[in-house]
C-alpha positions in Angstrom: -28.1 -18.7 3.0 -28.7 -15.2 3.5 -26.9 -12.8 1.0 -25.5 -15.4 -1.3 -26.6 -18.5 -3.0 -24.3 -21.3 -3.0 -23.7 -24.5 -5.3 -22.0 -27.2 -3.3 -18.8 -28.7 -4.8 -19.3 -26.6 -8.3 -16.6 -24.2 -9.5 -17.8 -20.3 -9.9 -17.7 -20.2 -13.7 -15.5 -16.8 -14.5 -18.5 -15.5 -16.5 -20.9 -16.6 -13.5 -18.7 -16.5 -10.5 -21.4 -15.5 -7.8 -25.0 -15.1 -7.1 -25.4 -11.8 -5.1 -29.0 -10.1 -3.9 -30.2 -7.4 -6.0 -32.5 -4.5 -4.2 -35.7 -6.3 -3.3 -34.2 -9.5 -2.6 -34.1 -11.1 -6.0 -30.6 -12.7 -6.8 -28.9 -11.8 -9.8 -25.7 -13.3 -11.2 -22.1 -11.3 -10.6 -19.5 -12.1 -12.9 -16.1 -11.4 -11.2 -12.8 -12.4 -12.6 -10.1 -12.9 -9.9 -6.7 -11.6 -10.6 -4.0 -11.3 -8.0 -0.9 -9.5 -8.3 2.0 -9.3 -5.6 4.2 -6.6 -5.8 5.3 -5.7 -2.2 8.5 -5.6 -0.5 7.8 -5.5 3.3 8.1 -8.8 4.9 5.3 -8.2 7.6 2.8 -5.4 6.5 1.3 -3.4 9.1 -2.0 -3.0 7.5 -4.1 -6.1 8.1 -6.1 -6.2 5.3 -9.6 -6.6 6.6 -12.7 -5.3 5.1 -12.5 -1.8 6.2 -10.7 1.6 5.8 -7.9 1.9 3.0 -4.1 1.9 4.6 -2.9 5.2 5.4 0.7 6.7 4.4 2.0 9.8 6.4 3.6 12.7 4.5 6.4 14.2 6.4 9.3 16.7 6.0 10.7 20.0 7.2 8.6 23.3 6.4 8.9 24.4 2.9 9.9 20.8 1.3 6.9 20.2 -0.7 4.4 18.6 1.7 1.5 20.6 1.1 2.2 20.3 -2.7 2.2 16.6 -2.7 -1.1 16.4 -0.9 -2.6 19.0 -3.2 -1.5 17.2 -6.4 -2.8 13.9 -4.7 -6.2 15.5 -4.0 -6.7 16.9 -7.6 -6.0 13.5 -9.1 -8.6 11.1 -10.8 -11.1 9.6 -8.6 -9.5 11.3 -5.6 -11.4 13.0 -2.6 -11.1 14.4 0.7 -10.4 12.3 3.8 -12.3 12.7 7.1 -10.3 15.7 7.7 -8.9 18.6 5.3 -5.4 17.5 5.3 -6.3 13.9 4.3 -6.6 12.7 0.6 -8.1 9.2 -0.5 -6.5 8.5 -3.9 -7.1 5.7 -6.6 -3.9 3.3 -7.1 -3.0 3.7 -10.9 -3.2 0.1 -12.5 -2.6 -0.7 -16.2 -4.1 -4.3 -15.6 -7.5 -3.1 -14.3 -7.6 -0.4 -17.0 -7.1 -3.4 -19.4 -9.8 -5.6 -17.7 -12.3 -2.6 -17.9 -11.2 -2.0 -21.5 -12.2 -5.7 -22.3 -15.3 -5.9 -20.1 -16.6 -2.5 -20.7 -18.5 -2.7 -17.1 -20.8 -0.5 -15.5 -18.2 0.3 -12.6 -14.5 0.5 -12.7 -13.2 0.5 -9.1 -9.7 0.6 -8.4 -7.8 0.0 -4.7 -7.3 2.8 -2.8 -4.7 4.5 -0.8 -5.1 7.3 1.9 -2.5 10.2 2.6 -2.4 12.4 5.7 -0.1 15.5 6.1 -0.6 16.4 10.0 1.9 19.4 9.3 -1.2 21.3 7.4 -3.0 21.5 10.6 -3.0 25.0 11.7 -1.7 24.1 15.2 1.3 22.5 13.6 2.3 25.1 11.1 5.7 25.3 10.9 6.7 22.3 12.6 9.9 21.0 11.9 10.7 17.2 10.9 11.2 16.3 15.1 8.0 18.0 16.0 5.8 16.1 13.4 7.4 12.9 14.5 6.1 13.2 17.9 2.5 13.4 16.5 0.3 10.3 17.1 -1.2 10.7 13.6 2.2 9.6 12.1 2.2 6.6 14.3 -1.0 5.7 13.3 0.0 5.5 9.8 0.8 2.2 8.3 3.7 3.9 6.4 5.6 7.2 6.0 6.4 9.5 2.8 9.4 11.7 3.6 9.5 14.7 1.2 12.6 16.3 0.7 13.4 19.8 -0.7 15.5 19.1 -3.5 14.2 22.2 -5.9 15.9 25.3 -4.1 19.1 23.8 -2.5 20.0 20.7 -4.9 20.0 17.1 -4.1 21.9 16.0 -0.8 21.8 12.7 1.3 21.8 14.7 4.4 17.8 14.9 4.8 17.5 11.0 4.6 20.1 10.5 7.3 18.7 13.3 9.4 15.2 11.4 9.2 16.9 8.2 10.2 18.4 9.5 13.5 15.1 11.4 14.3 13.0 8.4 13.9 15.5 6.6 16.1 15.5 9.0 18.7 11.9 9.3 18.9 11.4 5.7 19.2 13.8 5.4 21.9 12.2 7.9 23.9 9.1 5.9 23.7 11.0 2.7 24.5 12.7 4.4 27.5 9.4 5.6 29.1 7.8 2.3 28.4 10.5 1.0 30.6 10.2 3.4 33.5 6.6 2.2 33.8 7.5 -1.2 33.5 10.0 -1.1 36.2 7.3 0.2 38.2 4.9 -2.3 37.5 7.6 -4.9 38.4 8.0 -3.0 41.7 4.3 -3.7 42.4 4.5 -7.2 41.9 3.1 -7.2 38.3 4.6 -10.7 36.7 3.4 -9.8 33.4 6.0 -7.0 33.3 8.8 -9.2 33.5 8.3 -10.6 29.8 7.9 -7.1 28.2 10.8 -5.7 29.9 13.0 -8.2 28.4 12.2 -7.4 24.8 12.0 -3.5 25.3 15.3 -3.7 26.9 16.6 -5.3 23.7 14.9 -2.5 21.6 16.6 0.0 23.9 20.0 -1.5 23.6 19.8 -1.4 19.6 18.3 2.0 19.2 21.2 3.3 21.4 23.4 2.3 18.6 21.6 4.5 16.5 20.2 2.0 14.4 16.5 1.4 13.3 14.4 -1.4 14.6 13.8 -2.6 11.1 17.5 -3.7 11.1 17.2 -6.0 14.3 15.9 -9.3 12.7 12.6 -9.2 14.9 10.8 -12.6 14.7 7.4 -12.6 13.2 6.1 -13.1 17.2 7.9 -10.2 18.2 6.8 -8.0 15.5 3.3 -9.0 16.5 3.5 -8.1 20.1 5.1 -4.7 19.3 2.6 -3.6 16.6 0.5 -1.9 18.9 3.5 0.9 19.9 3.6 1.8 16.3 7.3 2.2 16.1 8.5 4.3 13.6 11.7 2.5 12.5 9.6 -0.5 11.8 7.5 1.2 9.1 8.0 1.5 5.4 9.3 4.5 4.3 9.0 6.1 0.8 11.6 9.1 0.0 10.1 11.9 -2.2 13.0 13.7 -3.9 11.4 17.1 -4.9 13.2 18.3 -7.7 13.5 21.0 -10.2 11.8 20.8 -13.5 14.6 20.2 -15.3 15.6 17.0 -13.6 12.3 15.5 -14.8 12.9 12.0 -16.6 16.5 11.7 -15.4 17.7 9.2 -13.0 18.1 10.3 -9.3 21.8 10.9 -8.1 23.7 7.9 -7.3 24.6 8.8 -3.9 21.0 9.4 -3.2 20.0 5.8 -4.7 22.6 4.6 -2.5 21.6 6.2 0.7 18.0 5.2 0.3 19.2 1.5 -0.4 21.2 1.6 2.7 18.2 2.7 4.8 15.8 0.3 3.0 13.6 2.9 1.8 11.9 3.4 -1.5 12.8 6.4 -3.7 10.8 8.2 -5.9 11.8 11.6 -7.7 9.1 14.1 -9.0 8.7 18.0 -9.5 5.8 19.0 -7.9 5.2 22.3 -10.0 5.6 20.1 -13.3 3.3 17.4 -12.0 0.9 19.9 -11.4 1.3 21.3 -15.0 0.7 17.9 -16.3 -2.3 17.1 -14.1 -4.0 20.4 -15.5 -4.0 19.3 -19.2 -6.3 17.2 -20.9 -5.7 13.8 -21.9 -4.3 14.4 -25.4 -2.3 17.4 -24.6 -1.0 15.5 -21.5 0.3 12.5 -23.5 2.0 15.0 -26.2 3.5 17.3 -23.5 5.4 14.2 -21.6 6.7 12.5 -25.1 8.3 16.0 -25.1 9.9 15.7 -21.9 10.7 11.8 -22.6 8.3 11.0 -19.8 6.1 7.9 -20.0 3.9 8.6 -17.3 3.3 11.0 -14.7 5.6 10.5 -11.7 2.8 10.8 -9.4 1.4 7.5 -10.6 4.5 5.8 -9.8 4.8 7.3 -6.6 1.2 6.2 -5.5 1.8 2.5 -6.7 5.5 2.3 -4.8 3.8 3.7 -1.7 1.3 1.0 -1.9 3.7 -1.9 -2.7 6.3 -0.3 0.2 3.3 -1.4 2.8 3.8 -5.3 1.7 0.1 -4.9 -0.3 -0.5 -6.3 -3.4 -4.1 -6.1 -5.6 -6.3 -8.7 -7.1 -9.0 -8.1 -9.2 -12.7 -9.1 -10.0 -14.0 -8.2 -13.4 -16.8 -8.6 -15.6 -20.0 -6.8 -17.2 -21.2 -5.5 -13.9 -18.0 -4.3 -12.2 -14.1 -4.5 -12.7 -12.7 -4.1 -9.3 -9.4 -3.9 -7.5 -9.0 -5.3 -3.8 -6.1 -5.4 -1.2 -4.7 -8.3 0.4 -1.2 -8.6 1.9 1.9 -9.9 0.1 2.0 -13.7 0.5 -1.6 -14.4 1.1 -3.2 -17.8 0.1 -5.6 -18.5 -2.4 -8.5 -19.0 0.3 -7.1 -15.4 1.7 -7.8 -13.7 -1.5 -10.9 -15.4 -2.0 -12.1 -14.2 1.1 -11.7 -10.6 0.3 -14.6 -10.8 -2.1 -16.8 -12.6 0.3 -16.0 -14.8 3.6 -17.8 -17.7 2.1 -15.5 -18.1 -0.6 -12.6 -18.5 2.0 -14.6 -20.5 4.4 -15.8 -23.0 2.1 -12.7 -23.0 -0.3 -12.0 -26.3 -2.0 -9.3 -25.4 -4.8 -8.5 -22.7 -7.5 -8.3 -23.4 -11.1 -5.4 -20.9 -12.0 -4.0 -18.7 -15.2 -1.6 -16.1 -15.1 -2.7 -12.7 -16.3 0.1 -12.8 -19.0 -1.7 -15.6 -20.6 -4.9 -14.2 -20.2 -3.7 -10.9 -22.1 -1.9 -13.1 -24.6 -4.8 -15.3 -25.4 -7.5 -12.7 -25.1 -10.1 -14.3 -23.0 -10.2 -17.5 -20.8 -11.6 -19.7 -23.3 -8.9 -19.6 -25.5 -6.6 -19.6 -22.6 -8.0 -22.8 -21.6 -7.9 -24.3 -25.1 -4.1 -23.3 -24.8 -3.7 -25.5 -21.7 -2.3 -22.7 -19.3 -4.8 -23.4 -16.7 -3.8 -25.3 -13.3 -5.6 -26.4 -10.2 -4.0 -25.4 -6.8 -5.2 -26.3 -3.0 -5.4 -24.3 0.0 -1.8 -23.9 0.7 -1.1 -22.1 -2.6 0.6 -18.7 -2.3 -0.8 -16.6 -4.9 1.6 -15.6 -7.5 1.4 -12.1 -9.3 -0.9 -11.8 -12.2 -2.6 -15.1 -11.0 -6.2 -15.5 -12.4 -8.5 -17.7 -10.0 -11.7 -19.8 -10.6 -12.6 -20.5 -7.2 -14.1 -24.0 -6.2 -16.1 -24.1 -3.1 -18.5 -25.7 -1.1 -20.6 -24.0 2.1 
């Protein structure tokens, strides 16, 4: 088969999982180890997790809230690069498990999973735009999730920003639904029968939004969510609230009232100080560790923010690891073992028979797959198996 040699009804050993073509056509063994980790919370992620561009988070907030500072921090991170436009940053998702694998296998290449952030307010044409104006931009509707930056460094912490954002997104979605209903009424008048079914669901959405409640609280079925995905409703997107605080608040828990407001809205919350994060990022590794220890900080808040933004999309990471490369891949939470295998190569999913599994915690405990096998912590699972957090999989396939 072009592109990959297969061995029918054989397992791909952890030490020689696939035969991939080298330059010039010669096939050389790749040696990946598949680890799948589930951290997501969203029940139906908008990101389809196909082979392609990384998911995108839209950064939003009022002027002077710290949006640009956050984007600059992301852009300056290790492994980060500019996206297609100046106000976009592609960043690596920090993952200690991938670091552990790389430390063990010492690969030629270390490839973390990636996430993209965009700040439409940084475009010159949008300079000075407030929250309401930014929510009208198509760039934000095209994002898989949103990061709301609140100014809690100049005026102190309050919950008004969360409530204002909730109301603004409801109003924006209500306007979209109302305009769509007007068009559907005109279509029905012209005799288009297809408009009837859509009018029913749009009317339900309108009635719900008129109560000032976001669509995520409506209890939409999976089928309805699929039908509505093309509209990119803001109140169906996962939201990450970023409390941009004073340096003195670093390492402290966010105020209880802010935590409660985010919980009521169903949003993730991350507190960070943009100036302090910039200072940490500018230090050498040894100095950085010492500086954070003095402040009582275990890791940069920016790392926690990136990981939380990633998981808020309902996405998880699984890994391939070996001497050639240790790599993290992205897949939806709730994916089956064949789906996870298909992220590496479609042949693995198409010919999937079963998977031999070990928990990552057991791999870390015993040191390697051979010792883990001797300890009897391997098990066999079939096509219906939903991969769990920390699974290490050996794929059996036939193509």
